[in-house]
N, CA, C and O atoms as a Tripos MOL2 file, in Angstrom:
@<TRIPOS>MOLECULE
protein
  264   263    66     0     0
PROTEIN
NO_CHARGES

@<TRIPOS>ATOM
      1 N         -13.7690   62.1250   85.7510 N.3       1 MET1
      2 CA        -13.5260   61.3870   86.9670 C.3       1 MET1
      3 C         -14.2110   60.0200   86.8590 C.2       1 MET1
      4 O         -15.3370   59.9240   86.3730 O.2       1 MET1
      5 N         -13.5400   58.9890   87.3030 N.am      2 SER2
      6 CA        -14.1300   57.6530   87.2630 C.3       2 SER2
      7 C         -14.3080   57.1200   88.6780 C.2       2 SER2
      8 O         -13.6110   57.5250   89.6080 O.2       2 SER2
      9 N         -15.2510   56.2090   88.8150 N.am      3 VAL3
     10 CA        -15.5430   55.5770   90.0970 C.3       3 VAL3
     11 C         -15.2680   54.0880   89.9550 C.2       3 VAL3
     12 O         -15.6620   53.4650   88.9690 O.2       3 VAL3
     13 N         -14.5930   53.5240   90.9440 N.am      4 VAL4
     14 CA        -14.2970   52.0950   90.9570 C.3       4 VAL4
     15 C         -15.0000   51.4780   92.1620 C.2       4 VAL4
     16 O         -14.9120   51.9930   93.2760 O.2       4 VAL4
     17 N         -15.6890   50.3840   91.9270 N.am      5 LYS5
     18 CA        -16.3850   49.6670   92.9880 C.3       5 LYS5
     19 C         -15.6430   48.3650   93.2540 C.2       5 LYS5
     20 O         -15.0350   47.7930   92.3500 O.2       5 LYS5
     21 N         -15.6960   47.9000   94.5000 N.am      6 VAL6
     22 CA        -15.0160   46.6640   94.8900 C.3       6 VAL6
     23 C         -16.0370   45.7070   95.5080 C.2       6 VAL6
     24 O         -16.8200   46.0900   96.3770 O.2       6 VAL6
     25 N         -16.0120   44.4620   95.0430 N.am      7 ILE7
     26 CA        -16.8510   43.4200   95.6320 C.3       7 ILE7
     27 C         -15.9530   42.2990   96.1480 C.2       7 ILE7
     28 O         -14.8470   42.0930   95.6490 O.2       7 ILE7
     29 N         -16.4370   41.5910   97.1370 N.am      8 GLU8
     30 CA        -15.6700   40.4830   97.7070 C.3       8 GLU8
     31 C         -16.3650   39.1700   97.3570 C.2       8 GLU8
     32 O         -17.5820   39.0420   97.4940 O.2       8 GLU8
     33 N         -15.5790   38.2020   96.9050 N.am      9 ILE9
     34 CA        -16.1200   36.9240   96.4390 C.3       9 ILE9
     35 C         -15.2900   35.7690   97.0030 C.2       9 ILE9
     36 O         -14.0690   35.8650   97.1270 O.2       9 ILE9
     37 N         -15.9740   34.6850   97.3400 N.am     10 LEU10
     38 CA        -15.3130   33.4360   97.7130 C.3      10 LEU10
     39 C         -15.4990   32.4550   96.5640 C.2      10 LEU10
     40 O         -16.5950   32.3320   96.0160 O.2      10 LEU10
     41 N         -14.4330   31.7590   96.2030 N.am     11 ALA11
     42 CA        -14.5120   30.7730   95.1190 C.3      11 ALA11
     43 C         -13.6030   29.5980   95.4580 C.2      11 ALA11
     44 O         -12.6860   29.7150   96.2700 O.2      11 ALA11
     45 N         -13.8790   28.4650   94.8190 N.am     12 GLU12
     46 CA        -13.0400   27.2960   95.0710 C.3      12 GLU12
     47 C         -12.8520   26.4590   93.8160 C.2      12 GLU12
     48 O         -13.6230   26.5390   92.8590 O.2      12 GLU12
     49 N         -11.7930   25.6520   93.8580 N.am     13 SER13
     50 CA        -11.4720   24.7610   92.7540 C.3      13 SER13
     51 C         -10.6860   23.5770   93.3030 C.2      13 SER13
     52 O         -10.0010   23.6860   94.3190 O.2      13 SER13
     53 N         -10.7960   22.4580   92.6200 N.am     14 LYS14
     54 CA        -10.0000   21.2840   92.9790 C.3      14 LYS14
     55 C          -8.6110   21.3500   92.3530 C.2      14 LYS14
     56 O          -7.7500   20.5250   92.6580 O.2      14 LYS14
     57 N          -8.3900   22.3420   91.4700 N.am     15 ASP15
     58 CA         -7.1580   22.4110   90.6850 C.3      15 ASP15
     59 C          -6.1430   23.4370   91.1710 C.2      15 ASP15
     60 O          -5.1550   23.6800   90.4790 O.2      15 ASP15
     61 N          -6.3480   24.0440   92.3300 N.am     16 GLY16
     62 CA         -5.3540   24.9570   92.8660 C.3      16 GLY16
     63 C          -5.8740   26.3690   93.0730 C.2      16 GLY16
     64 O          -6.9910   26.7050   92.6800 O.2      16 GLY16
     65 N          -5.0290   27.1940   93.7050 N.am     17 PHE17
     66 CA         -5.4070   28.5660   94.0260 C.3      17 PHE17
     67 C          -5.5850   29.4240   92.7730 C.2      17 PHE17
     68 O          -6.5000   30.2440   92.7070 O.2      17 PHE17
     69 N          -4.7250   29.2400   91.7960 N.am     18 GLU18
     70 CA         -4.8490   30.0120   90.5580 C.3      18 GLU18
     71 C          -6.1800   29.7020   89.8680 C.2      18 GLU18
     72 O          -6.8630   30.6070   89.3880 O.2      18 GLU18
     73 N          -6.5340   28.4390   89.8240 N.am     19 ALA19
     74 CA         -7.8000   28.0420   89.2010 C.3      19 ALA19
     75 C          -8.9870   28.6150   89.9750 C.2      19 ALA19
     76 O          -9.9690   29.0460   89.3700 O.2      19 ALA19
     77 N          -8.9050   28.6230   91.2960 N.am     20 ALA20
     78 CA         -9.9820   29.1880   92.1100 C.3      20 ALA20
     79 C         -10.1310   30.6860   91.8510 C.2      20 ALA20
     80 O         -11.2480   31.2030   91.8130 O.2      20 ALA20
     81 N          -9.0170   31.3770   91.6750 N.am     21 THR21
     82 CA         -9.0560   32.8090   91.3660 C.3      21 THR21
     83 C          -9.7040   33.0390   90.0100 C.2      21 THR21
     84 O         -10.4950   33.9680   89.8480 O.2      21 THR21
     85 N          -9.3770   32.2070   89.0440 N.am     22 LYS22
     86 CA         -9.9920   32.3250   87.7150 C.3      22 LYS22
     87 C         -11.4980   32.0670   87.7780 C.2      22 LYS22
     88 O         -12.2690   32.7170   87.0720 O.2      22 LYS22
     89 N         -11.9140   31.1290   88.6150 N.am     23 VAL23
     90 CA        -13.3450   30.8620   88.8000 C.3      23 VAL23
     91 C         -14.0390   32.1090   89.3400 C.2      23 VAL23
     92 O         -15.1180   32.4740   88.8730 O.2      23 VAL23
     93 N         -13.4250   32.7570   90.3170 N.am     24 ALA24
     94 CA        -14.0120   33.9670   90.9070 C.3      24 ALA24
     95 C         -14.2090   35.0520   89.8590 C.2      24 ALA24
     96 O         -15.2710   35.6700   89.7950 O.2      24 ALA24
     97 N         -13.1900   35.2870   89.0390 N.am     25 VAL25
     98 CA        -13.2800   36.3260   88.0080 C.3      25 VAL25
     99 C         -14.3150   35.9470   86.9530 C.2      25 VAL25
    100 O         -15.1080   36.7870   86.5260 O.2      25 VAL25
    101 N         -14.3070   34.6920   86.5380 N.am     26 LYS26
    102 CA        -15.2460   34.2480   85.5060 C.3      26 LYS26
    103 C         -16.6930   34.3770   85.9770 C.2      26 LYS26
    104 O         -17.5550   34.8260   85.2210 O.2      26 LYS26
    105 N         -16.9590   33.9890   87.2090 N.am     27 GLU27
    106 CA        -18.3160   34.0880   87.7460 C.3      27 GLU27
    107 C         -18.7320   35.5470   87.9290 C.2      27 GLU27
    108 O         -19.8690   35.9080   87.6260 O.2      27 GLU27
    109 N         -17.8310   36.3760   88.4160 N.am     28 ALA28
    110 CA        -18.1520   37.7990   88.5910 C.3      28 ALA28
    111 C         -18.4440   38.4510   87.2480 C.2      28 ALA28
    112 O         -19.3240   39.3060   87.1480 O.2      28 ALA28
    113 N         -17.7130   38.0540   86.2210 N.am     29 ALA29
    114 CA        -17.8710   38.6490   84.8880 C.3      29 ALA29
    115 C         -19.2420   38.3560   84.2730 C.2      29 ALA29
    116 O         -19.6380   39.0110   83.3090 O.2      29 ALA29
    117 N         -19.9620   37.3870   84.8170 N.am     30 LYS30
    118 CA        -21.3070   37.0940   84.3100 C.3      30 LYS30
    119 C         -22.2820   38.2300   84.6030 C.2      30 LYS30
    120 O         -23.2450   38.4350   83.8640 O.2      30 LYS30
    121 N         -22.0280   38.9720   85.6910 N.am     31 THR31
    122 CA        -22.9420   40.0560   86.0680 C.3      31 THR31
    123 C         -22.2730   41.4130   86.1980 C.2      31 THR31
    124 O         -22.9550   42.4350   86.2720 O.2      31 THR31
    125 N         -20.9450   41.4350   86.2260 N.am     32 VAL32
    126 CA        -20.2050   42.6870   86.4030 C.3      32 VAL32
    127 C         -19.3800   42.9590   85.1570 C.2      32 VAL32
    128 O         -18.6830   42.0720   84.6650 O.2      32 VAL32
    129 N         -19.4520   44.1620   84.6540 N.am     33 LYS33
    130 CA        -18.6670   44.5590   83.4780 C.3      33 LYS33
    131 C         -17.4980   45.4490   83.9120 C.2      33 LYS33
    132 O         -17.4790   45.9610   85.0310 O.2      33 LYS33
    133 N         -16.5460   45.6210   83.0320 N.am     34 ASN34
    134 CA        -15.3950   46.5160   83.2490 C.3      34 ASN34
    135 C         -14.5180   46.1090   84.4350 C.2      34 ASN34
    136 O         -14.0320   46.9710   85.1660 O.2      34 ASN34
    137 N         -14.3110   44.7950   84.6340 N.am     35 ILE35
    138 CA        -13.4270   44.3400   85.7090 C.3      35 ILE35
    139 C         -12.0100   44.8070   85.3980 C.2      35 ILE35
    140 O         -11.5020   44.6200   84.2930 O.2      35 ILE35
    141 N         -11.3860   45.4210   86.4030 N.am     36 LYS36
    142 CA        -10.0470   45.9840   86.2150 C.3      36 LYS36
    143 C          -8.9640   45.2230   86.9730 C.2      36 LYS36
    144 O          -7.8190   45.1700   86.5220 O.2      36 LYS36
    145 N          -9.3100   44.6300   88.1260 N.am     37 SER37
    146 CA         -8.2780   43.9230   88.8820 C.3      37 SER37
    147 C          -8.9030   42.9350   89.8590 C.2      37 SER37
    148 O         -10.0830   43.0190   90.1990 O.2      37 SER37
    149 N          -8.0710   42.0000   90.2950 N.am     38 VAL38
    150 CA         -8.4730   41.0490   91.3310 C.3      38 VAL38
    151 C          -7.3500   41.0000   92.3650 C.2      38 VAL38
    152 O          -6.1750   40.8980   92.0130 O.2      38 VAL38
    153 N          -7.7190   41.0720   93.6350 N.am     39 TYR39
    154 CA         -6.7810   41.0330   94.7480 C.3      39 TYR39
    155 C          -7.1140   39.8010   95.5840 C.2      39 TYR39
    156 O          -8.2340   39.6750   96.0800 O.2      39 TYR39
    157 N          -6.1640   38.9010   95.7430 N.am     40 VAL40
    158 CA         -6.3870   37.7030   96.5550 C.3      40 VAL40
    159 C          -6.1250   38.0750   98.0100 C.2      40 VAL40
    160 O          -4.9910   38.3200   98.4210 O.2      40 VAL40
    161 N          -7.2070   38.1060   98.7690 N.am     41 LYS41
    162 CA         -7.1470   38.5230  100.1710 C.3      41 LYS41
    163 C          -6.7410   37.3750  101.0920 C.2      41 LYS41
    164 O          -6.0050   37.5720  102.0590 O.2      41 LYS41
    165 N          -7.2310   36.1670  100.7780 N.am     42 ASP42
    166 CA         -6.9860   35.0280  101.6540 C.3      42 ASP42
    167 C          -7.0400   33.7340  100.8440 C.2      42 ASP42
    168 O          -7.7330   33.6600   99.8290 O.2      42 ASP42
    169 N          -6.3130   32.7260  101.2910 N.am     43 MET43
    170 CA         -6.3160   31.4160  100.6430 C.3      43 MET43
    171 C          -6.4570   30.3320  101.7130 C.2      43 MET43
    172 O          -5.8910   30.4310  102.8010 O.2      43 MET43
    173 N          -7.2260   29.2960  101.3750 N.am     44 GLN44
    174 CA         -7.3950   28.1590  102.2760 C.3      44 GLN44
    175 C          -7.3780   26.8770  101.4590 C.2      44 GLN44
    176 O          -7.7770   26.8580  100.2950 O.2      44 GLN44
    177 N          -6.9140   25.8170  102.0830 N.am     45 ALA45
    178 CA         -6.9880   24.4980  101.4510 C.3      45 ALA45
    179 C          -7.8300   23.6010  102.3540 C.2      45 ALA45
    180 O          -7.6480   23.5780  103.5710 O.2      45 ALA45
    181 N          -8.7450   22.8720  101.7460 N.am     46 ILE46
    182 CA         -9.5960   21.9470  102.4910 C.3      46 ILE46
    183 C          -8.9530   20.5610  102.4150 C.2      46 ILE46
    184 O          -8.6400   20.0690  101.3310 O.2      46 ILE46
    185 N          -8.7630   19.9430  103.5720 N.am     47 VAL47
    186 CA         -8.0590   18.6640  103.6550 C.3      47 VAL47
    187 C          -9.0110   17.5780  104.1440 C.2      47 VAL47
    188 O          -9.7620   17.7720  105.1000 O.2      47 VAL47
    189 N          -8.9630   16.4470  103.4770 N.am     48 GLU48
    190 CA         -9.6620   15.2440  103.9280 C.3      48 GLU48
    191 C          -8.6270   14.1340  104.0170 C.2      48 GLU48
    192 O          -7.9470   13.8180  103.0410 O.2      48 GLU48
    193 N          -8.5200   13.5520  105.1970 N.am     49 GLY49
    194 CA         -7.4720   12.5540  105.4050 C.3      49 GLY49
    195 C          -6.1210   13.2440  105.3270 C.2      49 GLY49
    196 O          -5.8290   14.1440  106.1140 O.2      49 GLY49
    197 N          -5.3070   12.8250  104.3860 N.am     50 GLU50
    198 CA         -3.9930   13.4420  104.1880 C.3      50 GLU50
    199 C          -3.9020   14.1690  102.8560 C.2      50 GLU50
    200 O          -2.8110   14.5390  102.4220 O.2      50 GLU50
    201 N          -5.0420   14.3770  102.2060 N.am     51 GLU51
    202 CA         -5.0520   14.9740  100.8660 C.3      51 GLU51
    203 C          -5.7950   16.3070  100.8420 C.2      51 GLU51
    204 O          -6.8180   16.4770  101.5050 O.2      51 GLU51
    205 N          -5.2640   17.2400  100.0710 N.am     52 ILE52
    206 CA         -5.9810   18.4830   99.8040 C.3      52 ILE52
    207 C          -7.0430   18.1680   98.7600 C.2      52 ILE52
    208 O          -6.7320   17.6450   97.6900 O.2      52 ILE52
    209 N          -8.2970   18.4860   99.0710 N.am     53 VAL53
    210 CA         -9.3930   18.1660   98.1570 C.3      53 VAL53
    211 C          -9.9780   19.4050   97.4880 C.2      53 VAL53
    212 O         -10.6230   19.2900   96.4460 O.2      53 VAL53
    213 N          -9.7650   20.5850   98.0630 N.am     54 ASN54
    214 CA        -10.2800   21.8190   97.4870 C.3      54 ASN54
    215 C          -9.4110   22.9970   97.8900 C.2      54 ASN54
    216 O          -8.8540   23.0340   98.9870 O.2      54 ASN54
    217 N          -9.3070   23.9460   96.9940 N.am     55 TYR55
    218 CA         -8.5840   25.1850   97.2450 C.3      55 TYR55
    219 C          -9.5950   26.3190   97.2180 C.2      55 TYR55
    220 O         -10.4000   26.4140   96.2910 O.2      55 TYR55
    221 N          -9.5590   27.1810   98.2290 N.am     56 ARG56
    222 CA        -10.4930   28.3070   98.3080 C.3      56 ARG56
    223 C          -9.7310   29.6220   98.3310 C.2      56 ARG56
    224 O          -8.6510   29.7310   98.9120 O.2      56 ARG56
    225 N         -10.3210   30.6110   97.6880 N.am     57 VAL57
    226 CA         -9.7630   31.9650   97.7360 C.3      57 VAL57
    227 C         -10.8660   32.9420   98.1060 C.2      57 VAL57
    228 O         -12.0320   32.7650   97.7520 O.2      57 VAL57
    229 N         -10.4680   33.9630   98.8190 N.am     58 ASN58
    230 CA        -11.3290   35.1000   99.1210 C.3      58 ASN58
    231 C         -10.7010   36.2610   98.3580 C.2      58 ASN58
    232 O          -9.5860   36.6780   98.6720 O.2      58 ASN58
    233 N         -11.4070   36.7870   97.3580 N.am     59 VAL59
    234 CA        -10.8270   37.8200   96.5000 C.3      59 VAL59
    235 C         -11.6560   39.0970   96.5360 C.2      59 VAL59
    236 O         -12.8460   39.0820   96.8480 O.2      59 VAL59
    237 N         -10.9960   40.1940   96.2090 N.am     60 LYS60
    238 CA        -11.6680   41.4690   96.0050 C.3      60 LYS60
    239 C         -11.5250   41.8080   94.5270 C.2      60 LYS60
    240 O         -10.4150   41.8640   93.9980 O.2      60 LYS60
    241 N         -12.6410   42.0320   93.8760 N.am     61 ILE61
    242 CA        -12.6460   42.3440   92.4490 C.3      61 ILE61
    243 C         -13.0500   43.7990   92.2700 C.2      61 ILE61
    244 O         -14.0850   44.2360   92.7730 O.2      61 ILE61
    245 N         -12.2200   44.5420   91.5480 N.am     62 SER62
    246 CA        -12.4780   45.9630   91.2930 C.3      62 SER62
    247 C         -12.9860   46.1420   89.8770 C.2      62 SER62
    248 O         -12.4850   45.5210   88.9400 O.2      62 SER62
    249 N         -13.9940   47.0020   89.7310 N.am     63 PHE63
    250 CA        -14.5140   47.2840   88.3950 C.3      63 PHE63
    251 C         -14.9390   48.7410   88.2950 C.2      63 PHE63
    252 O         -15.3660   49.3590   89.2700 O.2      63 PHE63
    253 N         -14.8080   49.2590   87.0970 N.am     64 LYS64
    254 CA        -15.1450   50.6540   86.8350 C.3      64 LYS64
    255 C         -16.6500   50.7960   86.6730 C.2      64 LYS64
    256 O         -17.2830   50.0240   85.9530 O.2      64 LYS64
    257 N         -17.2170   51.7910   87.3500 N.am     65 VAL65
    258 CA        -18.6450   52.0800   87.2560 C.3      65 VAL65
    259 C         -18.8490   53.1170   86.1640 C.2      65 VAL65
    260 O         -18.1830   54.1520   86.1430 O.2      65 VAL65
    261 N         -19.7780   52.8290   85.2560 N.am     66 ASP66
    262 CA        -20.0580   53.7710   84.1610 C.3      66 ASP66
    263 C         -20.8370   54.9760   84.6450 C.2      66 ASP66
    264 O         -21.1540   55.8640   83.8540 O.2      66 ASP66
@<TRIPOS>BOND
     1     1     2 1
     2     2     3 1
     3     3     4 2
     4     3     5 am
     5     5     6 1
     6     6     7 1
     7     7     8 2
     8     7     9 am
     9     9    10 1
    10    10    11 1
    11    11    12 2
    12    11    13 am
    13    13    14 1
    14    14    15 1
    15    15    16 2
    16    15    17 am
    17    17    18 1
    18    18    19 1
    19    19    20 2
    20    19    21 am
    21    21    22 1
    22    22    23 1
    23    23    24 2
    24    23    25 am
    25    25    26 1
    26    26    27 1
    27    27    28 2
    28    27    29 am
    29    29    30 1
    30    30    31 1
    31    31    32 2
    32    31    33 am
    33    33    34 1
    34    34    35 1
    35    35    36 2
    36    35    37 am
    37    37    38 1
    38    38    39 1
    39    39    40 2
    40    39    41 am
    41    41    42 1
    42    42    43 1
    43    43    44 2
    44    43    45 am
    45    45    46 1
    46    46    47 1
    47    47    48 2
    48    47    49 am
    49    49    50 1
    50    50    51 1
    51    51    52 2
    52    51    53 am
    53    53    54 1
    54    54    55 1
    55    55    56 2
    56    55    57 am
    57    57    58 1
    58    58    59 1
    59    59    60 2
    60    59    61 am
    61    61    62 1
    62    62    63 1
    63    63    64 2
    64    63    65 am
    65    65    66 1
    66    66    67 1
    67    67    68 2
    68    67    69 am
    69    69    70 1
    70    70    71 1
    71    71    72 2
    72    71    73 am
    73    73    74 1
    74    74    75 1
    75    75    76 2
    76    75    77 am
    77    77    78 1
    78    78    79 1
    79    79    80 2
    80    79    81 am
    81    81    82 1
    82    82    83 1
    83    83    84 2
    84    83    85 am
    85    85    86 1
    86    86    87 1
    87    87    88 2
    88    87    89 am
    89    89    90 1
    90    90    91 1
    91    91    92 2
    92    91    93 am
    93    93    94 1
    94    94    95 1
    95    95    96 2
    96    95    97 am
    97    97    98 1
    98    98    99 1
    99    99   100 2
   100    99   101 am
   101   101   102 1
   102   102   103 1
   103   103   104 2
   104   103   105 am
   105   105   106 1
   106   106   107 1
   107   107   108 2
   108   107   109 am
   109   109   110 1
   110   110   111 1
   111   111   112 2
   112   111   113 am
   113   113   114 1
   114   114   115 1
   115   115   116 2
   116   115   117 am
   117   117   118 1
   118   118   119 1
   119   119   120 2
   120   119   121 am
   121   121   122 1
   122   122   123 1
   123   123   124 2
   124   123   125 am
   125   125   126 1
   126   126   127 1
   127   127   128 2
   128   127   129 am
   129   129   130 1
   130   130   131 1
   131   131   132 2
   132   131   133 am
   133   133   134 1
   134   134   135 1
   135   135   136 2
   136   135   137 am
   137   137   138 1
   138   138   139 1
   139   139   140 2
   140   139   141 am
   141   141   142 1
   142   142   143 1
   143   143   144 2
   144   143   145 am
   145   145   146 1
   146   146   147 1
   147   147   148 2
   148   147   149 am
   149   149   150 1
   150   150   151 1
   151   151   152 2
   152   151   153 am
   153   153   154 1
   154   154   155 1
   155   155   156 2
   156   155   157 am
   157   157   158 1
   158   158   159 1
   159   159   160 2
   160   159   161 am
   161   161   162 1
   162   162   163 1
   163   163   164 2
   164   163   165 am
   165   165   166 1
   166   166   167 1
   167   167   168 2
   168   167   169 am
   169   169   170 1
   170   170   171 1
   171   171   172 2
   172   171   173 am
   173   173   174 1
   174   174   175 1
   175   175   176 2
   176   175   177 am
   177   177   178 1
   178   178   179 1
   179   179   180 2
   180   179   181 am
   181   181   182 1
   182   182   183 1
   183   183   184 2
   184   183   185 am
   185   185   186 1
   186   186   187 1
   187   187   188 2
   188   187   189 am
   189   189   190 1
   190   190   191 1
   191   191   192 2
   192   191   193 am
   193   193   194 1
   194   194   195 1
   195   195   196 2
   196   195   197 am
   197   197   198 1
   198   198   199 1
   199   199   200 2
   200   199   201 am
   201   201   202 1
   202   202   203 1
   203   203   204 2
   204   203   205 am
   205   205   206 1
   206   206   207 1
   207   207   208 2
   208   207   209 am
   209   209   210 1
   210   210   211 1
   211   211   212 2
   212   211   213 am
   213   213   214 1
   214   214   215 1
   215   215   216 2
   216   215   217 am
   217   217   218 1
   218   218   219 1
   219   219   220 2
   220   219   221 am
   221   221   222 1
   222   222   223 1
   223   223   224 2
   224   223   225 am
   225   225   226 1
   226   226   227 1
   227   227   228 2
   228   227   229 am
   229   229   230 1
   230   230   231 1
   231   231   232 2
   232   231   233 am
   233   233   234 1
   234   234   235 1
   235   235   236 2
   236   235   237 am
   237   237   238 1
   238   238   239 1
   239   239   240 2
   240   239   241 am
   241   241   242 1
   242   242   243 1
   243   243   244 2
   244   243   245 am
   245   245   246 1
   246   246   247 1
   247   247   248 2
   248   247   249 am
   249   249   250 1
   250   250   251 1
   251   251   252 2
   252   251   253 am
   253   253   254 1
   254   254   255 1
   255   255   256 2
   256   255   257 am
   257   257   258 1
   258   258   259 1
   259   259   260 2
   260   259   261 am
   261   261   262 1
   262   262   263 1
   263   263   264 2
@<TRIPOS>SUBSTRUCTURE
     1 MET1         2 RESIDUE 1 A MET
     2 SER2         6 RESIDUE 1 A SER
     3 VAL3        10 RESIDUE 1 A VAL
     4 VAL4        14 RESIDUE 1 A VAL
     5 LYS5        18 RESIDUE 1 A LYS
     6 VAL6        22 RESIDUE 1 A VAL
     7 ILE7        26 RESIDUE 1 A ILE
     8 GLU8        30 RESIDUE 1 A GLU
     9 ILE9        34 RESIDUE 1 A ILE
    10 LEU10       38 RESIDUE 1 A LEU
    11 ALA11       42 RESIDUE 1 A ALA
    12 GLU12       46 RESIDUE 1 A GLU
    13 SER13       50 RESIDUE 1 A SER
    14 LYS14       54 RESIDUE 1 A LYS
    15 ASP15       58 RESIDUE 1 A ASP
    16 GLY16       62 RESIDUE 1 A GLY
    17 PHE17       66 RESIDUE 1 A PHE
    18 GLU18       70 RESIDUE 1 A GLU
    19 ALA19       74 RESIDUE 1 A ALA
    20 ALA20       78 RESIDUE 1 A ALA
    21 THR21       82 RESIDUE 1 A THR
    22 LYS22       86 RESIDUE 1 A LYS
    23 VAL23       90 RESIDUE 1 A VAL
    24 ALA24       94 RESIDUE 1 A ALA
    25 VAL25       98 RESIDUE 1 A VAL
    26 LYS26      102 RESIDUE 1 A LYS
    27 GLU27      106 RESIDUE 1 A GLU
    28 ALA28      110 RESIDUE 1 A ALA
    29 ALA29      114 RESIDUE 1 A ALA
    30 LYS30      118 RESIDUE 1 A LYS
    31 THR31      122 RESIDUE 1 A THR
    32 VAL32      126 RESIDUE 1 A VAL
    33 LYS33      130 RESIDUE 1 A LYS
    34 ASN34      134 RESIDUE 1 A ASN
    35 ILE35      138 RESIDUE 1 A ILE
    36 LYS36      142 RESIDUE 1 A LYS
    37 SER37      146 RESIDUE 1 A SER
    38 VAL38      150 RESIDUE 1 A VAL
    39 TYR39      154 RESIDUE 1 A TYR
    40 VAL40      158 RESIDUE 1 A VAL
    41 LYS41      162 RESIDUE 1 A LYS
    42 ASP42      166 RESIDUE 1 A ASP
    43 MET43      170 RESIDUE 1 A MET
    44 GLN44      174 RESIDUE 1 A GLN
    45 ALA45      178 RESIDUE 1 A ALA
    46 ILE46      182 RESIDUE 1 A ILE
    47 VAL47      186 RESIDUE 1 A VAL
    48 GLU48      190 RESIDUE 1 A GLU
    49 GLY49      194 RESIDUE 1 A GLY
    50 GLU50      198 RESIDUE 1 A GLU
    51 GLU51      202 RESIDUE 1 A GLU
    52 ILE52      206 RESIDUE 1 A ILE
    53 VAL53      210 RESIDUE 1 A VAL
    54 ASN54      214 RESIDUE 1 A ASN
    55 TYR55      218 RESIDUE 1 A TYR
    56 ARG56      222 RESIDUE 1 A ARG
    57 VAL57      226 RESIDUE 1 A VAL
    58 ASN58      230 RESIDUE 1 A ASN
    59 VAL59      234 RESIDUE 1 A VAL
    60 LYS60      238 RESIDUE 1 A LYS
    61 ILE61      242 RESIDUE 1 A ILE
    62 SER62      246 RESIDUE 1 A SER
    63 PHE63      250 RESIDUE 1 A PHE
    64 LYS64      254 RESIDUE 1 A LYS
    65 VAL65      258 RESIDUE 1 A VAL
    66 ASP66      262 RESIDUE 1 A ASP
């Protein structure tokens, strides 16, 4: 039997939602091993003037517990 744990992370990037999701996984991987999936729960864009300046994601990352 295996156990899977889920953590929630907020991440952002100036290069889009996909890049922000990759940032979340990369940062989580620094301290969490056996990452199995990422679920994008929410997305936001930060606007200044008429331009999007940052993309944010709220993700849930699942990983197998040894």
